[in-house]
mmCIF file of the N, C-alpha and C atoms, coordinates in Angstrom:
data_MODEL
# 
_entry.id   MODEL 
# 
loop_
_atom_site.group_PDB 
_atom_site.id 
_atom_site.type_symbol 
_atom_site.label_atom_id 
_atom_site.label_alt_id 
_atom_site.label_comp_id 
_atom_site.label_asym_id 
_atom_site.label_entity_id 
_atom_site.label_seq_id 
_atom_site.pdbx_PDB_ins_code 
_atom_site.Cartn_x 
_atom_site.Cartn_y 
_atom_site.Cartn_z 
_atom_site.occupancy 
_atom_site.B_iso_or_equiv 
_atom_site.pdbx_formal_charge 
_atom_site.auth_seq_id 
_atom_site.auth_comp_id 
_atom_site.auth_asym_id 
_atom_site.auth_atom_id 
_atom_site.pdbx_PDB_model_num 
ATOM 1   N N  . MET A 1 1  ? 0.821   -1.242  -0.064  1.00 0.00 ? 1  MET A N  1 
ATOM 2   C CA . MET A 1 1  ? -0.165  0.086   0.044   1.00 0.00 ? 1  MET A CA 1 
ATOM 3   C C  . MET A 1 1  ? 0.810   1.250   -0.037  1.00 0.00 ? 1  MET A C  1 
ATOM 4   N N  . LYS A 1 2  ? 1.962   1.197   0.544   1.00 0.00 ? 2  LYS A N  1 
ATOM 5   C CA . LYS A 1 2  ? 2.858   2.288   0.604   1.00 0.00 ? 2  LYS A CA 1 
ATOM 6   C C  . LYS A 1 2  ? 3.341   2.659   -0.665  1.00 0.00 ? 2  LYS A C  1 
ATOM 7   N N  . LEU A 1 3  ? 3.695   1.743   -1.569  1.00 0.00 ? 3  LEU A N  1 
ATOM 8   C CA . LEU A 1 3  ? 4.090   1.885   -2.766  1.00 0.00 ? 3  LEU A CA 1 
ATOM 9   C C  . LEU A 1 3  ? 3.069   2.590   -3.736  1.00 0.00 ? 3  LEU A C  1 
ATOM 10  N N  . ILE A 1 4  ? 1.839   2.144   -3.578  1.00 0.00 ? 4  ILE A N  1 
ATOM 11  C CA . ILE A 1 4  ? 0.753   2.839   -4.386  1.00 0.00 ? 4  ILE A CA 1 
ATOM 12  C C  . ILE A 1 4  ? 0.449   4.274   -3.856  1.00 0.00 ? 4  ILE A C  1 
ATOM 13  N N  . GLU A 1 5  ? 0.480   4.413   -2.415  1.00 0.00 ? 5  GLU A N  1 
ATOM 14  C CA . GLU A 1 5  ? 0.190   5.694   -2.079  1.00 0.00 ? 5  GLU A CA 1 
ATOM 15  C C  . GLU A 1 5  ? 1.429   6.750   -2.516  1.00 0.00 ? 5  GLU A C  1 
ATOM 16  N N  . PHE A 1 6  ? 2.558   6.294   -2.535  1.00 0.00 ? 6  PHE A N  1 
ATOM 17  C CA . PHE A 1 6  ? 3.771   7.227   -3.010  1.00 0.00 ? 6  PHE A CA 1 
ATOM 18  C C  . PHE A 1 6  ? 3.538   7.497   -4.344  1.00 0.00 ? 6  PHE A C  1 
ATOM 19  N N  . LYS A 1 7  ? 3.078   6.512   -5.438  1.00 0.00 ? 7  LYS A N  1 
ATOM 20  C CA . LYS A 1 7  ? 2.878   6.792   -6.742  1.00 0.00 ? 7  LYS A CA 1 
ATOM 21  C C  . LYS A 1 7  ? 1.699   7.609   -6.895  1.00 0.00 ? 7  LYS A C  1 
ATOM 22  N N  . GLU A 1 8  ? 0.607   7.560   -5.958  1.00 0.00 ? 8  GLU A N  1 
ATOM 23  C CA . GLU A 1 8  ? -0.513  8.467   -6.300  1.00 0.00 ? 8  GLU A CA 1 
ATOM 24  C C  . GLU A 1 8  ? -0.116  9.903   -5.970  1.00 0.00 ? 8  GLU A C  1 
ATOM 25  N N  . ARG A 1 9  ? 0.792   10.110  -4.997  1.00 0.00 ? 9  ARG A N  1 
ATOM 26  C CA . ARG A 1 9  ? 1.359   11.494  -4.659  1.00 0.00 ? 9  ARG A CA 1 
ATOM 27  C C  . ARG A 1 9  ? 2.211   11.933  -5.789  1.00 0.00 ? 9  ARG A C  1 
ATOM 28  N N  . LYS A 1 10 ? 2.755   11.154  -6.505  1.00 0.00 ? 10 LYS A N  1 
ATOM 29  C CA . LYS A 1 10 ? 3.734   11.661  -7.588  1.00 0.00 ? 10 LYS A CA 1 
ATOM 30  C C  . LYS A 1 10 ? 2.987   11.819  -8.848  1.00 0.00 ? 10 LYS A C  1 
ATOM 31  N N  . ASN A 1 11 ? 2.174   10.976  -9.427  1.00 0.00 ? 11 ASN A N  1 
ATOM 32  C CA . ASN A 1 11 ? 1.444   11.125  -10.698 1.00 0.00 ? 11 ASN A CA 1 
ATOM 33  C C  . ASN A 1 11 ? 0.100   11.374  -10.479 1.00 0.00 ? 11 ASN A C  1 
ATOM 34  N N  . GLY A 1 12 ? -0.736  11.143  -9.426  1.00 0.00 ? 12 GLY A N  1 
ATOM 35  C CA . GLY A 1 12 ? -2.001  11.341  -9.378  1.00 0.00 ? 12 GLY A CA 1 
ATOM 36  C C  . GLY A 1 12 ? -2.770  10.038  -9.430  1.00 0.00 ? 12 GLY A C  1 
ATOM 37  N N  . LYS A 1 13 ? -4.006  9.984   -10.023 1.00 0.00 ? 13 LYS A N  1 
ATOM 38  C CA . LYS A 1 13 ? -4.675  8.852   -10.257 1.00 0.00 ? 13 LYS A CA 1 
ATOM 39  C C  . LYS A 1 13 ? -4.340  8.014   -11.396 1.00 0.00 ? 13 LYS A C  1 
ATOM 40  N N  . VAL A 1 14 ? -3.413  8.515   -12.258 1.00 0.00 ? 14 VAL A N  1 
ATOM 41  C CA . VAL A 1 14 ? -2.983  7.761   -13.491 1.00 0.00 ? 14 VAL A CA 1 
ATOM 42  C C  . VAL A 1 14 ? -2.189  6.527   -13.147 1.00 0.00 ? 14 VAL A C  1 
ATOM 43  N N  . ALA A 1 15 ? -1.346  6.788   -12.149 1.00 0.00 ? 15 ALA A N  1 
ATOM 44  C CA . ALA A 1 15 ? -0.368  5.528   -11.707 1.00 0.00 ? 15 ALA A CA 1 
ATOM 45  C C  . ALA A 1 15 ? -1.322  4.489   -11.026 1.00 0.00 ? 15 ALA A C  1 
ATOM 46  N N  . PHE A 1 16 ? -2.353  4.902   -10.225 1.00 0.00 ? 16 PHE A N  1 
ATOM 47  C CA . PHE A 1 16 ? -3.283  4.031   -9.479  1.00 0.00 ? 16 PHE A CA 1 
ATOM 48  C C  . PHE A 1 16 ? -4.067  3.172   -10.562 1.00 0.00 ? 16 PHE A C  1 
ATOM 49  N N  . SER A 1 17 ? -4.566  3.851   -11.433 1.00 0.00 ? 17 SER A N  1 
ATOM 50  C CA . SER A 1 17 ? -5.468  3.125   -12.573 1.00 0.00 ? 17 SER A CA 1 
ATOM 51  C C  . SER A 1 17 ? -4.716  2.268   -13.309 1.00 0.00 ? 17 SER A C  1 
ATOM 52  N N  . LEU A 1 18 ? -3.395  2.559   -13.681 1.00 0.00 ? 18 LEU A N  1 
ATOM 53  C CA . LEU A 1 18 ? -2.450  1.748   -14.264 1.00 0.00 ? 18 LEU A CA 1 
ATOM 54  C C  . LEU A 1 18 ? -2.189  0.470   -13.592 1.00 0.00 ? 18 LEU A C  1 
ATOM 55  N N  . ILE A 1 19 ? -1.779  0.679   -12.301 1.00 0.00 ? 19 ILE A N  1 
ATOM 56  C CA . ILE A 1 19 ? -1.557  -0.366  -11.409 1.00 0.00 ? 19 ILE A CA 1 
ATOM 57  C C  . ILE A 1 19 ? -2.839  -1.396  -11.307 1.00 0.00 ? 19 ILE A C  1 
ATOM 58  N N  . THR A 1 20 ? -3.910  -0.758  -11.183 1.00 0.00 ? 20 THR A N  1 
ATOM 59  C CA . THR A 1 20 ? -5.109  -1.482  -11.092 1.00 0.00 ? 20 THR A CA 1 
ATOM 60  C C  . THR A 1 20 ? -5.403  -2.385  -12.347 1.00 0.00 ? 20 THR A C  1 
ATOM 61  N N  . THR A 1 21 ? -5.233  -1.625  -13.487 1.00 0.00 ? 21 THR A N  1 
ATOM 62  C CA . THR A 1 21 ? -5.508  -2.378  -14.751 1.00 0.00 ? 21 THR A CA 1 
ATOM 63  C C  . THR A 1 21 ? -4.497  -3.523  -14.975 1.00 0.00 ? 21 THR A C  1 
ATOM 64  N N  . ILE A 1 22 ? -3.275  -3.415  -14.701 1.00 0.00 ? 22 ILE A N  1 
ATOM 65  C CA . ILE A 1 22 ? -2.308  -4.365  -14.857 1.00 0.00 ? 22 ILE A CA 1 
ATOM 66  C C  . ILE A 1 22 ? -2.570  -5.535  -13.826 1.00 0.00 ? 22 ILE A C  1 
ATOM 67  N N  . GLY A 1 23 ? -2.938  -5.230  -12.630 1.00 0.00 ? 23 GLY A N  1 
ATOM 68  C CA . GLY A 1 23 ? -3.210  -6.087  -11.622 1.00 0.00 ? 23 GLY A CA 1 
ATOM 69  C C  . GLY A 1 23 ? -4.461  -7.029  -11.994 1.00 0.00 ? 23 GLY A C  1 
ATOM 70  N N  . VAL A 1 24 ? -5.601  -6.411  -12.401 1.00 0.00 ? 24 VAL A N  1 
ATOM 71  C CA . VAL A 1 24 ? -6.699  -7.082  -12.750 1.00 0.00 ? 24 VAL A CA 1 
ATOM 72  C C  . VAL A 1 24 ? -6.563  -7.917  -13.856 1.00 0.00 ? 24 VAL A C  1 
ATOM 73  N N  . LEU A 1 25 ? -5.890  -7.548  -14.988 1.00 0.00 ? 25 LEU A N  1 
ATOM 74  C CA . LEU A 1 25 ? -5.502  -8.367  -16.113 1.00 0.00 ? 25 LEU A CA 1 
ATOM 75  C C  . LEU A 1 25 ? -4.671  -9.434  -15.722 1.00 0.00 ? 25 LEU A C  1 
ATOM 76  N N  . PHE A 1 26 ? -3.625  -9.338  -14.979 1.00 0.00 ? 26 PHE A N  1 
ATOM 77  C CA . PHE A 1 26 ? -2.786  -10.449 -14.524 1.00 0.00 ? 26 PHE A CA 1 
ATOM 78  C C  . PHE A 1 26 ? -3.416  -11.439 -13.625 1.00 0.00 ? 26 PHE A C  1 
ATOM 79  N N  . VAL A 1 27 ? -4.106  -11.037 -12.678 1.00 0.00 ? 27 VAL A N  1 
ATOM 80  C CA . VAL A 1 27 ? -4.845  -11.977 -11.748 1.00 0.00 ? 27 VAL A CA 1 
ATOM 81  C C  . VAL A 1 27 ? -5.991  -12.747 -12.480 1.00 0.00 ? 27 VAL A C  1 
ATOM 82  N N  . GLY A 1 28 ? -6.800  -11.954 -13.279 1.00 0.00 ? 28 GLY A N  1 
ATOM 83  C CA . GLY A 1 28 ? -7.683  -12.459 -14.115 1.00 0.00 ? 28 GLY A CA 1 
ATOM 84  C C  . GLY A 1 28 ? -7.358  -13.530 -14.946 1.00 0.00 ? 28 GLY A C  1 
ATOM 85  N N  . TYR A 1 29 ? -6.221  -13.294 -15.697 1.00 0.00 ? 29 TYR A N  1 
ATOM 86  C CA . TYR A 1 29 ? -5.694  -14.299 -16.618 1.00 0.00 ? 29 TYR A CA 1 
ATOM 87  C C  . TYR A 1 29 ? -5.147  -15.596 -15.938 1.00 0.00 ? 29 TYR A C  1 
ATOM 88  N N  . ALA A 1 30 ? -4.483  -15.211 -14.750 1.00 0.00 ? 30 ALA A N  1 
ATOM 89  C CA . ALA A 1 30 ? -3.991  -16.328 -14.032 1.00 0.00 ? 30 ALA A CA 1 
ATOM 90  C C  . ALA A 1 30 ? -5.104  -17.270 -13.600 1.00 0.00 ? 30 ALA A C  1 
ATOM 91  N N  . ILE A 1 31 ? -6.146  -16.837 -12.922 1.00 0.00 ? 31 ILE A N  1 
ATOM 92  C CA . ILE A 1 31 ? -7.300  -17.589 -12.584 1.00 0.00 ? 31 ILE A CA 1 
ATOM 93  C C  . ILE A 1 31 ? -7.894  -18.213 -13.690 1.00 0.00 ? 31 ILE A C  1 
ATOM 94  N N  . VAL A 1 32 ? -8.102  -17.529 -14.895 1.00 0.00 ? 32 VAL A N  1 
ATOM 95  C CA . VAL A 1 32 ? -8.747  -18.136 -15.949 1.00 0.00 ? 32 VAL A CA 1 
ATOM 96  C C  . VAL A 1 32 ? -7.821  -19.285 -16.488 1.00 0.00 ? 32 VAL A C  1 
ATOM 97  N N  . ALA A 1 33 ? -6.478  -19.134 -16.588 1.00 0.00 ? 33 ALA A N  1 
ATOM 98  C CA . ALA A 1 33 ? -5.618  -20.160 -16.976 1.00 0.00 ? 33 ALA A CA 1 
ATOM 99  C C  . ALA A 1 33 ? -5.577  -21.338 -16.097 1.00 0.00 ? 33 ALA A C  1 
ATOM 100 N N  . PHE A 1 34 ? -5.711  -21.143 -14.772 1.00 0.00 ? 34 PHE A N  1 
ATOM 101 C CA . PHE A 1 34 ? -5.768  -22.207 -13.814 1.00 0.00 ? 34 PHE A CA 1 
ATOM 102 C C  . PHE A 1 34 ? -7.043  -23.034 -14.006 1.00 0.00 ? 34 PHE A C  1 
ATOM 103 N N  . ILE A 1 35 ? -8.435  -22.471 -14.120 1.00 0.00 ? 35 ILE A N  1 
ATOM 104 C CA . ILE A 1 35 ? -9.340  -23.008 -14.318 1.00 0.00 ? 35 ILE A CA 1 
ATOM 105 C C  . ILE A 1 35 ? -9.522  -23.711 -15.726 1.00 0.00 ? 35 ILE A C  1 
ATOM 106 N N  . GLY A 1 36 ? -9.044  -23.102 -16.585 1.00 0.00 ? 36 GLY A N  1 
ATOM 107 C CA . GLY A 1 36 ? -8.857  -23.633 -18.040 1.00 0.00 ? 36 GLY A CA 1 
ATOM 108 C C  . GLY A 1 36 ? -8.121  -24.916 -17.993 1.00 0.00 ? 36 GLY A C  1 
ATOM 109 N N  . ALA A 1 37 ? -7.035  -24.866 -17.391 1.00 0.00 ? 37 ALA A N  1 
ATOM 110 C CA . ALA A 1 37 ? -6.109  -26.151 -17.388 1.00 0.00 ? 37 ALA A CA 1 
ATOM 111 C C  . ALA A 1 37 ? -6.796  -27.260 -16.655 1.00 0.00 ? 37 ALA A C  1 
ATOM 112 N N  . THR A 1 38 ? -7.592  -26.964 -15.560 1.00 0.00 ? 38 THR A N  1 
ATOM 113 C CA . THR A 1 38 ? -8.295  -27.937 -14.845 1.00 0.00 ? 38 THR A CA 1 
ATOM 114 C C  . THR A 1 38 ? -9.423  -28.429 -15.579 1.00 0.00 ? 38 THR A C  1 
ATOM 115 N N  . LEU A 1 39 ? -10.319 -27.613 -16.136 1.00 0.00 ? 39 LEU A N  1 
ATOM 116 C CA . LEU A 1 39 ? -11.688 -28.096 -16.580 1.00 0.00 ? 39 LEU A CA 1 
ATOM 117 C C  . LEU A 1 39 ? -11.577 -28.097 -18.065 1.00 0.00 ? 39 LEU A C  1 
ATOM 118 N N  . LEU A 1 40 ? -11.553 -27.010 -18.786 1.00 0.00 ? 40 LEU A N  1 
ATOM 119 C CA . LEU A 1 40 ? -11.683 -27.093 -20.231 1.00 0.00 ? 40 LEU A CA 1 
ATOM 120 C C  . LEU A 1 40 ? -10.752 -26.165 -20.990 1.00 0.00 ? 40 LEU A C  1 
ATOM 121 N N  . ARG A 1 41 ? -10.110 -26.378 -22.095 1.00 0.00 ? 41 ARG A N  1 
ATOM 122 C CA . ARG A 1 41 ? -9.301  -25.309 -22.617 1.00 0.00 ? 41 ARG A CA 1 
ATOM 123 C C  . ARG A 1 41 ? -10.117 -24.365 -23.285 1.00 0.00 ? 41 ARG A C  1 
ATOM 124 N N  . GLU A 1 42 ? -11.313 -24.595 -23.554 1.00 0.00 ? 42 GLU A N  1 
ATOM 125 C CA . GLU A 1 42 ? -12.095 -23.556 -24.246 1.00 0.00 ? 42 GLU A CA 1 
ATOM 126 C C  . GLU A 1 42 ? -12.191 -22.251 -23.229 1.00 0.00 ? 42 GLU A C  1 
ATOM 127 N N  . LEU A 1 43 ? -12.350 -22.542 -21.953 1.00 0.00 ? 43 LEU A N  1 
ATOM 128 C CA . LEU A 1 43 ? -12.515 -21.543 -21.079 1.00 0.00 ? 43 LEU A CA 1 
ATOM 129 C C  . LEU A 1 43 ? -11.217 -20.371 -21.017 1.00 0.00 ? 43 LEU A C  1 
ATOM 130 N N  . ILE A 1 44 ? -10.229 -20.873 -21.535 1.00 0.00 ? 44 ILE A N  1 
ATOM 131 C CA . ILE A 1 44 ? -9.112  -19.899 -21.550 1.00 0.00 ? 44 ILE A CA 1 
ATOM 132 C C  . ILE A 1 44 ? -9.485  -18.747 -22.448 1.00 0.00 ? 44 ILE A C  1 
ATOM 133 N N  . GLY A 1 45 ? -9.876  -19.140 -23.711 1.00 0.00 ? 45 GLY A N  1 
ATOM 134 C CA . GLY A 1 45 ? -10.431 -18.068 -24.723 1.00 0.00 ? 45 GLY A CA 1 
ATOM 135 C C  . GLY A 1 45 ? -11.414 -17.282 -24.191 1.00 0.00 ? 45 GLY A C  1 
ATOM 136 N N  . ILE A 1 46 ? -12.542 -17.824 -23.601 1.00 0.00 ? 46 ILE A N  1 
ATOM 137 C CA . ILE A 1 46 ? -13.657 -17.123 -23.065 1.00 0.00 ? 46 ILE A CA 1 
ATOM 138 C C  . ILE A 1 46 ? -13.439 -16.191 -22.033 1.00 0.00 ? 46 ILE A C  1 
ATOM 139 N N  . GLY A 1 47 ? -12.494 -16.778 -20.980 1.00 0.00 ? 47 GLY A N  1 
ATOM 140 C CA . GLY A 1 47 ? -12.024 -16.021 -19.931 1.00 0.00 ? 47 GLY A CA 1 
ATOM 141 C C  . GLY A 1 47 ? -11.250 -14.833 -20.259 1.00 0.00 ? 47 GLY A C  1 
ATOM 142 N N  . THR A 1 48 ? -10.291 -15.032 -21.193 1.00 0.00 ? 48 THR A N  1 
ATOM 143 C CA . THR A 1 48 ? -9.493  -14.014 -21.639 1.00 0.00 ? 48 THR A CA 1 
ATOM 144 C C  . THR A 1 48 ? -10.297 -12.900 -22.376 1.00 0.00 ? 48 THR A C  1 
ATOM 145 N N  . VAL A 1 49 ? -11.293 -13.281 -23.070 1.00 0.00 ? 49 VAL A N  1 
ATOM 146 C CA . VAL A 1 49 ? -12.114 -12.309 -23.681 1.00 0.00 ? 49 VAL A CA 1 
ATOM 147 C C  . VAL A 1 49 ? -12.807 -11.437 -22.523 1.00 0.00 ? 49 VAL A C  1 
ATOM 148 N N  . PHE A 1 50 ? -13.331 -12.228 -21.491 1.00 0.00 ? 50 PHE A N  1 
ATOM 149 C CA . PHE A 1 50 ? -13.961 -11.590 -20.400 1.00 0.00 ? 50 PHE A CA 1 
ATOM 150 C C  . PHE A 1 50 ? -13.220 -10.700 -19.597 1.00 0.00 ? 50 PHE A C  1 
ATOM 151 N N  . ALA A 1 51 ? -11.906 -11.067 -19.420 1.00 0.00 ? 51 ALA A N  1 
ATOM 152 C CA . ALA A 1 51 ? -10.915 -10.313 -18.670 1.00 0.00 ? 51 ALA A CA 1 
ATOM 153 C C  . ALA A 1 51 ? -10.576 -9.088  -19.168 1.00 0.00 ? 51 ALA A C  1 
ATOM 154 N N  . ILE A 1 52 ? -10.505 -9.011  -20.533 1.00 0.00 ? 52 ILE A N  1 
ATOM 155 C CA . ILE A 1 52 ? -10.056 -7.982  -21.370 1.00 0.00 ? 52 ILE A CA 1 
ATOM 156 C C  . ILE A 1 52 ? -11.230 -7.006  -21.464 1.00 0.00 ? 52 ILE A C  1 
ATOM 157 N N  . GLY A 1 53 ? -12.555 -7.561  -21.346 1.00 0.00 ? 53 GLY A N  1 
ATOM 158 C CA . GLY A 1 53 ? -13.695 -6.680  -21.408 1.00 0.00 ? 53 GLY A CA 1 
ATOM 159 C C  . GLY A 1 53 ? -13.955 -6.188  -20.166 1.00 0.00 ? 53 GLY A C  1 
ATOM 160 N N  . PHE A 1 54 ? -13.551 -6.671  -19.124 1.00 0.00 ? 54 PHE A N  1 
ATOM 161 C CA . PHE A 1 54 ? -13.636 -6.300  -17.710 1.00 0.00 ? 54 PHE A CA 1 
ATOM 162 C C  . PHE A 1 54 ? -12.763 -5.024  -17.371 1.00 0.00 ? 54 PHE A C  1 
ATOM 163 N N  . VAL A 1 55 ? -11.465 -5.332  -17.894 1.00 0.00 ? 55 VAL A N  1 
ATOM 164 C CA . VAL A 1 55 ? -10.395 -4.292  -17.825 1.00 0.00 ? 55 VAL A CA 1 
ATOM 165 C C  . VAL A 1 55 ? -10.887 -3.050  -18.643 1.00 0.00 ? 55 VAL A C  1 
ATOM 166 N N  . ALA A 1 56 ? -11.362 -3.283  -19.706 1.00 0.00 ? 56 ALA A N  1 
ATOM 167 C CA . ALA A 1 56 ? -11.786 -2.068  -20.606 1.00 0.00 ? 56 ALA A CA 1 
ATOM 168 C C  . ALA A 1 56 ? -13.090 -1.352  -20.009 1.00 0.00 ? 56 ALA A C  1 
ATOM 169 N N  . VAL A 1 57 ? -14.035 -2.080  -19.503 1.00 0.00 ? 57 VAL A N  1 
ATOM 170 C CA . VAL A 1 57 ? -15.040 -1.359  -18.651 1.00 0.00 ? 57 VAL A CA 1 
ATOM 171 C C  . VAL A 1 57 ? -14.424 -0.544  -17.535 1.00 0.00 ? 57 VAL A C  1 
ATOM 172 N N  . LEU A 1 58 ? -13.474 -1.157  -16.806 1.00 0.00 ? 58 LEU A N  1 
ATOM 173 C CA . LEU A 1 58 ? -12.911 -0.380  -15.548 1.00 0.00 ? 58 LEU A CA 1 
ATOM 174 C C  . LEU A 1 58 ? -12.189 0.856   -16.244 1.00 0.00 ? 58 LEU A C  1 
ATOM 175 N N  . TYR A 1 59 ? -11.503 0.692   -17.205 1.00 0.00 ? 59 TYR A N  1 
ATOM 176 C CA . TYR A 1 59 ? -10.871 1.842   -18.008 1.00 0.00 ? 59 TYR A CA 1 
ATOM 177 C C  . TYR A 1 59 ? -11.671 2.923   -18.336 1.00 0.00 ? 59 TYR A C  1 
ATOM 178 N N  . PHE A 1 60 ? -12.743 2.652   -18.936 1.00 0.00 ? 60 PHE A N  1 
ATOM 179 C CA . PHE A 1 60 ? -13.715 3.751   -19.473 1.00 0.00 ? 60 PHE A CA 1 
ATOM 180 C C  . PHE A 1 60 ? -14.515 4.229   -18.235 1.00 0.00 ? 60 PHE A C  1 
ATOM 181 N N  . LEU A 1 61 ? -14.646 3.473   -17.189 1.00 0.00 ? 61 LEU A N  1 
ATOM 182 C CA . LEU A 1 61 ? -15.247 4.083   -16.009 1.00 0.00 ? 61 LEU A CA 1 
ATOM 183 C C  . LEU A 1 61 ? -14.236 5.111   -15.318 1.00 0.00 ? 61 LEU A C  1 
ATOM 184 N N  . LEU A 1 62 ? -12.905 4.763   -15.285 1.00 0.00 ? 62 LEU A N  1 
ATOM 185 C CA . LEU A 1 62 ? -11.989 5.753   -14.616 1.00 0.00 ? 62 LEU A CA 1 
ATOM 186 C C  . LEU A 1 62 ? -11.503 6.852   -15.697 1.00 0.00 ? 62 LEU A C  1 
ATOM 187 N N  . LEU A 1 63 ? -11.814 6.707   -17.011 1.00 0.00 ? 63 LEU A N  1 
ATOM 188 C CA . LEU A 1 63 ? -11.338 7.775   -17.919 1.00 0.00 ? 63 LEU A CA 1 
ATOM 189 C C  . LEU A 1 63 ? -12.068 8.971   -17.764 1.00 0.00 ? 63 LEU A C  1 
ATOM 190 N N  . PRO A 1 64 ? -13.351 9.080   -17.620 1.00 0.00 ? 64 PRO A N  1 
ATOM 191 C CA . PRO A 1 64 ? -13.960 10.558  -17.615 1.00 0.00 ? 64 PRO A CA 1 
ATOM 192 C C  . PRO A 1 64 ? -13.526 11.282  -16.606 1.00 0.00 ? 64 PRO A C  1 
ATOM 193 N N  . LYS A 1 65 ? -12.913 10.796  -15.353 1.00 0.00 ? 65 LYS A N  1 
ATOM 194 C CA . LYS A 1 65 ? -12.324 11.553  -14.285 1.00 0.00 ? 65 LYS A CA 1 
ATOM 195 C C  . LYS A 1 65 ? -11.180 12.329  -14.775 1.00 0.00 ? 65 LYS A C  1 
ATOM 196 N N  . GLU A 1 66 ? -10.543 11.849  -15.739 1.00 0.00 ? 66 GLU A N  1 
ATOM 197 C CA . GLU A 1 66 ? -9.390  12.538  -16.363 1.00 0.00 ? 66 GLU A CA 1 
ATOM 198 C C  . GLU A 1 66 ? -9.765  13.471  -17.455 1.00 0.00 ? 66 GLU A C  1 
ATOM 199 N N  . LYS A 1 67 ? -9.876  14.691  -17.291 1.00 0.00 ? 67 LYS A N  1 
ATOM 200 C CA . LYS A 1 67 ? -10.385 15.530  -18.386 1.00 0.00 ? 67 LYS A CA 1 
ATOM 201 C C  . LYS A 1 67 ? -9.427  15.814  -19.544 1.00 0.00 ? 67 LYS A C  1 
ATOM 202 N N  . ASP A 1 68 ? -8.041  15.740  -19.147 1.00 0.00 ? 68 ASP A N  1 
ATOM 203 C CA . ASP A 1 68 ? -7.044  16.039  -20.003 1.00 0.00 ? 68 ASP A CA 1 
ATOM 204 C C  . ASP A 1 68 ? -6.937  15.048  -20.972 1.00 0.00 ? 68 ASP A C  1 
ATOM 205 N N  . ILE A 1 69 ? -6.982  13.517  -20.622 1.00 0.00 ? 69 ILE A N  1 
ATOM 206 C CA . ILE A 1 69 ? -6.969  12.561  -21.615 1.00 0.00 ? 69 ILE A CA 1 
ATOM 207 C C  . ILE A 1 69 ? -8.099  12.497  -22.400 1.00 0.00 ? 69 ILE A C  1 
ATOM 208 N N  . SER A 1 70 ? -9.329  12.606  -22.015 1.00 0.00 ? 70 SER A N  1 
ATOM 209 C CA . SER A 1 70 ? -10.359 12.686  -22.811 1.00 0.00 ? 70 SER A CA 1 
ATOM 210 C C  . SER A 1 70 ? -10.379 13.750  -24.004 1.00 0.00 ? 70 SER A C  1 
ATOM 211 N N  . GLU A 1 71 ? -9.943  14.822  -23.600 1.00 0.00 ? 71 GLU A N  1 
ATOM 212 C CA . GLU A 1 71 ? -9.652  15.956  -24.627 1.00 0.00 ? 71 GLU A CA 1 
ATOM 213 C C  . GLU A 1 71 ? -8.841  15.667  -25.592 1.00 0.00 ? 71 GLU A C  1 
ATOM 214 N N  . LYS A 1 72 ? -7.649  15.010  -25.223 1.00 0.00 ? 72 LYS A N  1 
ATOM 215 C CA . LYS A 1 72 ? -6.661  14.580  -26.239 1.00 0.00 ? 72 LYS A CA 1 
ATOM 216 C C  . LYS A 1 72 ? -7.146  13.515  -27.146 1.00 0.00 ? 72 LYS A C  1 
ATOM 217 N N  . VAL A 1 73 ? -7.902  12.561  -26.656 1.00 0.00 ? 73 VAL A N  1 
ATOM 218 C CA . VAL A 1 73 ? -8.428  11.483  -27.502 1.00 0.00 ? 73 VAL A CA 1 
ATOM 219 C C  . VAL A 1 73 ? -9.371  11.854  -28.467 1.00 0.00 ? 73 VAL A C  1 
ATOM 220 N N  . ILE A 1 74 ? -10.362 12.946  -27.968 1.00 0.00 ? 74 ILE A N  1 
ATOM 221 C CA . ILE A 1 74 ? -11.212 13.513  -28.961 1.00 0.00 ? 74 ILE A CA 1 
ATOM 222 C C  . ILE A 1 74 ? -10.504 14.322  -30.033 1.00 0.00 ? 74 ILE A C  1 
# 
């Protein structure tokens, strides 16, 4: 938690959202790979799509808070 708080002070919410996105993607892919290896290989593909979609939803929910980024994209 100290590392995350230090990065929040340094770069604001951008660093926290980046850490959250990478963490959710990594943990989600690890869980999906474990379940897919034990049950079915098809779950890896479905779970990967679901994990990417979940990260995309989190990213777009956090994006409107950053006005500078949204203006640059538009």
